[in-house]
C-alpha positions in Angstrom: 57.0 77.0 -10.4 57.8 78.9 -7.2 57.5 77.5 -3.7 54.5 79.7 -3.1 52.6 78.4 -6.1 53.3 74.8 -5.0 51.8 75.5 -1.6 48.8 77.1 -3.2 48.3 74.1 -5.4 48.6 71.8 -2.5 46.0 73.7 -0.6 43.6 73.3 -3.6 44.1 69.5 -3.5 43.8 67.2 -0.6 44.0 69.1 2.7 46.8 68.4 5.0 45.9 66.1 7.9 45.5 67.8 11.2 47.7 65.9 13.7 45.3 66.8 16.5 42.2 65.4 14.8 40.8 62.1 16.2 41.8 58.9 14.2 39.1 56.9 12.4 39.6 53.2 11.7 37.7 51.7 8.8 36.8 48.0 9.1 37.3 46.3 5.8 35.5 43.2 6.8 32.4 45.2 7.8 32.4 46.9 4.4 32.6 43.5 2.7 29.7 42.2 4.8 27.6 45.2 3.9 28.4 44.8 0.2 27.6 41.0 0.4 24.3 41.7 2.1 23.3 44.3 -0.4 24.2 41.9 -3.3 22.1 39.1 -1.7 19.1 41.4 -1.4 19.5 42.4 -5.0 19.7 38.7 -6.1 16.6 37.8 -4.0 14.6 40.7 -5.6 15.8 39.5 -9.1 14.8 35.9 -8.3 11.4 37.1 -7.1 11.0 39.2 -10.3 11.9 36.3 -12.5 9.5 34.0 -10.7 6.6 36.5 -11.1 7.6 36.9 -14.7 7.5 33.2 -15.2 4.1 32.9 -13.5 2.8 35.7 -15.7 4.0 33.9 -18.8 2.3 30.7 -17.5 -0.8 32.6 -16.8 -0.8 34.1 -20.3 -0.2 30.6 -21.9 -2.9 29.1 -19.7 -5.4 31.8 -20.8 -4.5 31.7 -24.5 -4.4 27.9 -24.7 -7.4 27.3 -22.3 -5.3 25.2 -19.9 -6.0 24.5 -16.2 -5.6 27.5 -14.0 -4.0 26.7 -10.6 -4.6 28.7 -7.5 -1.2 30.4 -7.5 -1.8 31.6 -11.1 -5.2 33.1 -10.2 -3.6 35.0 -7.3 -1.2 36.9 -9.5 -3.8 37.6 -12.2 -4.9 41.2 -12.9 -8.1 42.4 -11.2 -10.2 42.2 -14.3 -9.0 38.7 -15.1 -9.8 37.6 -11.5 -13.3 38.9 -11.8 -13.7 37.1 -15.2 -12.4 33.8 -13.6 -14.8 34.1 -10.7 -17.7 34.6 -13.0 -16.9 31.4 -15.0 -17.9 28.0 -13.7 -15.3 26.2 -11.7 -14.7 22.7 -12.9 -13.2 21.2 -9.7 -12.0 22.8 -6.5 -10.2 20.4 -4.1 -11.1 20.4 -0.4 -8.5 21.8 1.9 -6.3 19.2 3.5 -5.5 15.7 2.2 -7.3 16.2 -1.2 -5.3 19.3 -2.0 -2.1 17.7 -0.8 -2.7 14.7 -3.0 -3.1 16.8 -6.1 0.0 18.9 -5.2 2.3 15.9 -4.4 5.4 15.8 -6.6 6.3 12.2 -5.6 6.2 9.6 -8.4 3.9 7.1 -6.7 1.3 8.2 -4.2 -1.5 6.3 -2.4 -4.6 8.3 -1.2 -6.2 5.8 1.1 -8.5 5.5 4.1 -12.1 6.0 5.0 -14.9 5.9 2.4 -16.4 9.3 1.5 -13.2 11.3 1.7 -13.3 12.4 -1.9 -10.6 10.1 -3.2 -12.1 9.1 -6.5 -12.8 12.8 -7.5 -9.2 13.6 -6.6 -7.9 10.8 -8.8 -10.0 12.0 -11.7 -8.7 15.6 -11.2 -5.0 14.4 -10.9 -5.3 12.8 -14.3 -5.6 16.2 -15.9 -2.1 17.3 -14.8 -0.8 17.4 -18.4 -4.0 17.2 -20.4 -3.0 20.5 -22.1 0.0 18.8 -23.7 -0.6 16.6 -26.7 1.8 13.8 -25.7 -0.1 13.2 -22.4 -1.4 9.6 -22.3 -3.3 8.6 -19.2 -4.7 5.2 -18.0 -7.3 4.9 -15.3 -8.4 1.4 -14.0 -11.0 -0.2 -11.9 -11.5 -3.9 -11.0 -14.9 -4.4 -12.6 -16.9 -2.9 -15.5 -19.7 -1.8 -13.1 -17.2 0.2 -11.0 -15.6 1.7 -14.1 -19.0 2.9 -15.4 -19.5 4.9 -12.2 -16.1 6.4 -12.6 -16.8 7.5 -16.2 -20.0 9.2 -15.1 -18.1 11.2 -12.5 -15.6 12.3 -15.1 -18.4 13.5 -17.4 -19.5 15.9 -14.6 -16.4 18.2 -14.9 -14.1 17.2 -17.7 -16.0 19.1 -20.4 -16.0 22.1 -18.1 -12.3 22.0 -17.4 -11.5 21.5 -21.1 -13.9 23.0 -23.6 -14.1 20.6 -26.5 -13.2 17.5 -24.6 -15.0 14.4 -26.0 -15.6 11.0 -24.5 -15.7 8.2 -27.1 -17.8 5.4 -25.8 -16.6 2.8 -28.3 -13.0 3.0 -27.0 -13.9 4.3 -23.5 -11.4 7.2 -24.0 -11.4 10.9 -23.4 -10.0 13.1 -26.1 -8.8 16.6 -25.2 -8.4 19.6 -27.5 -4.6 19.4 -27.1 -4.5 15.9 -28.5 -4.0 14.3 -25.1 -6.0 11.1 -24.3 -7.2 9.3 -21.2 -8.2 5.6 -21.4 -10.7 4.3 -18.9 -10.5 0.5 -18.5 -11.0 -2.4 -16.1 -9.0 -5.5 -15.1 -11.2 -8.3 -13.8 -8.2 -10.7 -13.7 -4.6 -10.0 -13.0 -3.5 -11.7 -16.2 -5.6 -9.2 -18.2 -2.9 -6.6 -17.6 -0.8 -8.1 -20.4 -3.2 -6.4 -22.9 -1.1 -3.2 -22.3 2.1 -4.9 -23.4 3.8 -2.6 -25.9 1.9 0.5 -24.9 3.2 3.5 -23.0 1.5 6.0 -20.6 2.6 9.2 -18.9 0.0 8.8 -16.0 -1.4 5.6 -14.6 -4.0 5.4 -11.8 -6.0 2.7 -10.1 -9.1 3.4 -8.1 -9.5 1.0 -5.1 -6.2 -0.7 -5.6 -6.9 -3.1 -2.6 -9.3 -5.0 -4.9 -6.2 -6.5 -6.5 -5.0 -9.5 -4.4 -1.3 -9.1 -5.4 1.0 -6.3 -6.5 1.4 -8.0 -9.9 -0.8 -5.6 -11.8 0.7 -2.5 -10.2 4.3 -3.6 -10.8 3.6 -4.6 -14.4 1.9 -1.2 -15.1 5.0 0.6 -13.9 6.9 -0.9 -16.8 4.4 0.9 -19.1 5.2 4.3 -17.6 7.5 6.5 -19.8 7.6 9.6 -21.9 10.0 11.4 -24.3 8.5 14.8 -23.7 10.7 16.8 -21.1 7.6 18.9 -20.2 5.8 15.9 -18.8 6.7 14.1 -15.6 5.4 10.5 -15.2 3.1 9.7 -12.2 1.4 6.7 -10.7 -1.6 7.4 -8.4 -3.9 5.0 -6.5 -6.8 5.2 -4.0 -7.9 2.6 -1.5 -10.4 1.8 1.3 -9.4 -0.4 4.3 -9.8 -4.1 3.8 -10.1 -6.0 0.5 -8.0 -8.9 -0.9 -4.9 -6.7 -1.4 -4.9 -4.8 1.9 -1.8 -6.6 3.1 0.5 -5.8 0.2 -0.8 -2.3 -0.1 -0.1 -1.6 3.5 3.4 -3.1 3.2 4.1 -0.9 0.1 2.8 2.5 1.3 2.1 2.5 5.1 4.8 0.4 6.8 8.0 2.0 5.3 7.4 5.6 6.6 4.9 7.8 8.6 1.9 9.1 6.8 2.3 12.2 4.6 6.1 11.7 4.6 7.8 10.9 1.2 10.2 7.9 1.2 12.2 5.9 -1.3 10.3 3.0 -2.8 11.1 -0.4 -1.2 10.7 -4.1 -2.0 7.8 -5.5 0.1 9.6 -8.8 0.5 13.0 -7.6 1.6 12.1 -4.0 2.7 15.2 -2.8 0.8 15.2 0.4 -1.2 14.7 -0.2 -4.9 17.8 1.0 -6.8 19.0 1.4 -10.4 21.4 -1.4 -11.4 25.1 -0.9 -11.0 25.5 -1.0 -14.8 23.3 2.1 -15.3 25.3 4.8 -17.2 24.2 7.8 -15.1 22.3 6.6 -12.0 24.1 3.5 -10.9 22.8 2.3 -7.5 20.7 5.4 -6.9 17.2 5.0 -5.5 14.5 4.5 -8.2 11.6 6.7 -7.2 9.7 8.1 -4.2 6.4 7.1 -2.7 4.0 8.7 -0.2 0.8 7.7 1.7 -1.8 10.3 2.3 -4.6 9.2 4.7 -8.2 10.0 4.1 -11.1 10.5 6.6 -14.8 11.1 6.1 -14.3 14.4 8.0 -12.1 15.6 5.2 -15.2 16.0 3.0 -17.2 19.1 4.0 -20.0 18.1 1.7 -20.8 14.9 3.6 -19.8 16.5 6.9 -22.6 19.1 6.7 -25.1 16.8 5.1 -27.6 14.5 6.8 -25.5 11.3 6.0 -22.8 12.2 8.5 -25.0 12.1 11.6 -26.5 8.9 10.3 -23.0 7.3 10.2 -22.0 8.6 13.6 -25.1 7.7 15.5 -26.6 4.6 13.9 -23.6 2.7 12.5 -22.0 -0.2 14.4 -18.8 0.4 16.3 -16.9 -1.8 13.9 -18.3 0.0 10.9 -17.6 3.4 12.3 -14.0 2.6 13.0 -13.5 1.6 9.4 -15.4 4.6 8.0 -13.8 7.3 10.1 -10.2 6.1 10.3 -7.4 5.3 8.0 -5.9 2.1 6.5 -4.6 1.0 9.9 -7.8 -0.5 11.0 -9.5 -3.5 9.3 -12.7 -4.8 10.8 -15.6 -4.4 8.4 -15.5 -7.5 6.1 -12.8 -9.2 8.1 -13.2 -13.0 8.3 -12.1 -13.2 12.0 -13.3 -10.1 13.8 -12.9 -11.9 17.2 -9.2 -12.2 16.7 -7.5 -10.1 19.3 -3.8 -9.9 20.0 -4.5 -9.5 23.7 -6.2 -12.9 23.9 -4.6 -14.9 21.0 -1.0 -13.7 20.8 1.6 -14.5 23.4 5.4 -14.1 23.8 7.5 -17.2 23.0 8.4 -19.6 25.8 9.9 -23.0 26.1 7.2 -25.7 25.6 7.0 -28.8 27.8 8.3 -31.8 25.9 5.2 -33.8 27.1 2.9 -31.7 24.9 1.8 -33.4 21.7 3.4 -31.8 18.6 1.5 -31.3 15.3 2.6 -29.9 11.9 0.6 -28.6 8.9 1.7 -27.1 5.6 0.3 -25.3 2.6 2.6 -25.6 -0.4 3.4 -23.0 -3.1 6.3 -22.3 -5.4 5.6 -18.9 -6.9 3.2 -18.2 -4.0 4.6 -18.7 -0.6 4.7 -22.1 1.2 3.7 -22.0 4.8 4.5 -24.6 7.5 3.1 -24.3 11.0 4.2 -26.1 14.1 1.8 -26.5 17.0 1.5 -28.1 20.4 -1.5 -29.4 22.4 -1.5 -29.1 26.1 -3.5 -31.2 28.6 -6.5 -28.8 28.3 -6.7 -29.2 24.5 -5.3 -25.7 23.9 -3.5 -25.4 20.6 -0.2 -23.3 20.7 1.3 -22.3 17.4 5.0 -21.8 18.2 6.8 -21.7 14.8 6.1 -20.8 11.2 8.1 -21.2 8.0 7.0 -18.8 5.3 9.1 -19.1 2.1 8.9 -19.0 -1.7 10.5 -20.9 -4.6 11.3 -24.1 -2.8 11.0 -27.5 -4.5 9.6 -30.4 -2.5 12.9 -31.8 -1.5 14.3 -28.4 -0.6 11.3 -27.6 1.6 11.5 -31.0 3.3 15.2 -30.5 4.2 14.4 -27.0 5.6 11.6 -28.4 7.8 13.9 -31.1 9.2 16.6 -28.5 10.0 14.1 -26.3 11.9 12.6 -29.1 14.0 15.9 -31.0 14.7 15.5 -30.6 18.5 11.7 -30.9 18.6 9.8 -34.0 19.8 8.5 -35.9 16.8 5.1 -34.7 15.6 2.3 -37.1 16.3 0.6 -36.0 13.1 1.6 -34.0 10.0 -0.8 -32.9 7.3 -0.2 -31.3 3.9 -2.5 -29.9 1.1 -3.9 -33.0 -0.7 -3.2 -31.4 -4.1 0.5 -32.1 -3.5 -0.2 -35.8 -4.2 -1.5 -35.0 -7.7 0.7 -36.6 -10.3 1.7 -34.6 -13.4 4.0 -36.7 -15.6 6.2 -39.6 -14.6 8.2 -38.0 -11.9 7.6 -37.9 -8.1 4.8 -35.8 -6.7 5.5 -32.8 -4.5 4.3 -34.8 -1.5 6.6 -37.7 -2.3 9.6 -35.4 -2.6 8.8 -33.8 0.8 8.2 -37.2 2.4 11.4 -38.5 0.9 13.3 -36.2 3.2 11.8 -37.8 6.2 8.9 -35.4 7.1 6.1 -37.9 6.6 3.0 -35.9 5.7 -0.5 -37.2 5.1 -3.3 -35.5 3.1 -5.1 -32.8 5.1 -8.9 -32.5 5.4 -9.6 -29.6 3.1 -13.2 -28.9 4.0 -13.2 -25.1 3.9 -16.4 -24.3 5.7 -15.8 -26.8 8.6 -12.1 -25.8 8.8 -13.1 -22.1 9.2 -15.7 -23.0 11.9 -13.0 -24.9 13.8 -10.8 -21.8 13.9 -13.8 -19.7 15.1 -14.4 -22.3 17.9 -10.8 -22.1 19.0 -10.8 -18.3 18.9 -13.7 -18.1 21.5 -12.5 -16.6 24.7 -13.7 -18.3 27.9 -13.8 -15.8 30.9 -11.8 -18.3 33.0 -9.8 -20.6 30.7 -9.2 -18.1 27.9 -8.8 -19.0 24.2 -8.1 -22.5 22.9 -5.8 -21.0 20.2 -2.6 -19.1 21.1 0.0 -17.9 18.6 3.6 -17.0 19.4 4.4 -13.4 18.5 7.2 -14.7 16.3 4.6 -16.1 13.8 4.2 -12.8 12.1 2.6 -14.0 8.8 -0.1 -16.0 10.5 -1.0 -13.1 12.8 -1.1 -10.8 9.8 -3.5 -13.0 7.9 -5.7 -13.6 10.9 -6.0 -9.8 11.3 -6.6 -8.8 7.7 -8.0 -11.8 5.8 -11.4 -10.7 4.3 -14.6 -12.6 3.8 -15.5 -13.9 0.3 -17.8 -11.6 -1.7 -19.6 -14.6 -3.1 -19.7 -16.9 -0.1 -20.1 -15.2 3.3 -19.1 -18.5 5.1 -15.7 -18.6 3.5 -12.7 -16.3 3.2 -11.6 -14.5 0.1 -9.4 -17.1 -1.7 -7.8 -14.3 -3.8 -6.3 -12.7 -0.7 -3.1 -13.9 1.0 -4.3 -17.0 2.9 -1.3 -19.4 2.9 -0.8 -19.4 6.7 -4.5 -19.5 7.3 -4.8 -22.6 5.1 -2.1 -24.3 7.1 -3.9 -23.4 10.4 -7.1 -24.7 9.0 -5.5 -28.0 8.1 -4.1 -28.2 11.6 -7.4 -27.4 13.4 -9.2 -30.1 11.4 -6.8 -32.8 12.8 -8.1 -32.0 16.3 -11.6 -30.8 16.3 -13.0 -29.3 19.4 -16.1 -31.5 19.5 -14.2 -34.8 19.4 -12.1 -35.0 22.6 -12.4 -38.8 22.8 -9.9 -39.2 20.0 -6.4 -37.8 20.1 -6.6 -36.7 16.5 -9.2 -37.0 13.8 -8.2 -39.8 11.4 -5.2 -40.7 13.7 -5.6 -42.7 16.9 -3.1 -43.2 19.7 -0.4 -45.8 19.4 -1.7 -47.5 22.5 -4.4 -50.0 21.5 -7.2 -50.1 24.0 -8.0 -53.6 25.4 -11.1 -55.2 24.1 -13.2 -57.7 26.1 -13.2 -61.3 24.9 -16.8 -61.9 26.1 -19.0 -59.0 25.2 -21.6 -60.0 27.8 -19.4 -60.3 30.9 -16.8 -57.8 29.8 -13.7 -60.0 30.2 
């Protein structure tokens, strides 16, 4: 090949660079960034496409199997299918706001609580249908009494047959049977011990309507042990509704309201220790991890547009008492309707701790329990007969001698109490051993039986709670006595006896206060303590006529 041919071939290839041409610098990092951005856009489009494809498949499955259609599935449906859906009867449409949020909550344990009339019961009935299209779904819905359960069943009959064509309610077993094979058992638990009837059974969804009707968390905690499934398509849930007040208001508030702000999920905690519940360290895959999540969703009457625009709402707002309105229109934070001591006010009856004069008479009262808490209160009487509660001991699982030693430790630097009363049942003898009272007294506490008249004792507390415009109240409680303040705030009236408190509610500190108030009744100032006179014996005249 000649030199000329080489030059011609070179011209046909890449042109020779012009030395006078401007230089161009190519930024490699910029090119990589552009490629990465383009790749990210493609991945996002692919993810969106996959999501829509999955929704279309769910829509197809829901239509073919006659399952529940959610709002997001309806939005992506073809125009003809949308028109067909709109023509059909809607079984249940949640109200915007808390009711919708309750049904969409992914947390394992959710409380929907607050004002009456917010649509909580209907939301609970609808939530039960989460997995009713799957044959392995087993639901359990509870109320406290049979009468309340009957009302709930009638509500379910209004839309269950519409939501699932072919759904049948069998009265004999109080159970809904759905076409998929899923079941929903409607039952009631009048007593806490009745929950043992579900021993050995398993459920994928458990709900309780008006959970504050249960005085302790025993039922709810036991039912959690019945919650399980082997079907990976089903997630287990526990759901509850509640109105303010009731025997169980205190433990429900501690479980769902105190740990976190409303509408915020949080890890489940122990109400006694406030510590997060965790898997045991011996667990194979989740050692020491939190167990499950909870959430509290507040309800108000204004959440329900049907009542809001009806004639009942103006009736509530204009004619109801202030106390009643506060309970109906607000959430679980306020408890006044049905409260035993509505006059109790932190402003008048709670004070910051201070050092008491040693000349004030000291009194002590106790209510004993082993599984239930024992409560010991220490009080002091000033010269104006005002009772100051300055210390409390609230503790579980203490034998008589252990409780006695604990009392002596706490009051080691106090003046000796002039009187000390204890629940008279502690003197009941079962077997040949010492009674509870004898074990406590053996430690040096020296209790005597308390006057347990429930009605008179409650009246004495009411008398001391009265606020005089000048002198104030005759009962003051140190802010450190948290359990007594809690019970005085939330303790409800009995449903069978309006003159007494609900004995199924937490009333241990209240009982101790009642025993204490009965030792020094307001109407009898001539004696230092009822049933216990002063140590100084009054002189008696030898001659009753002349007086000497």
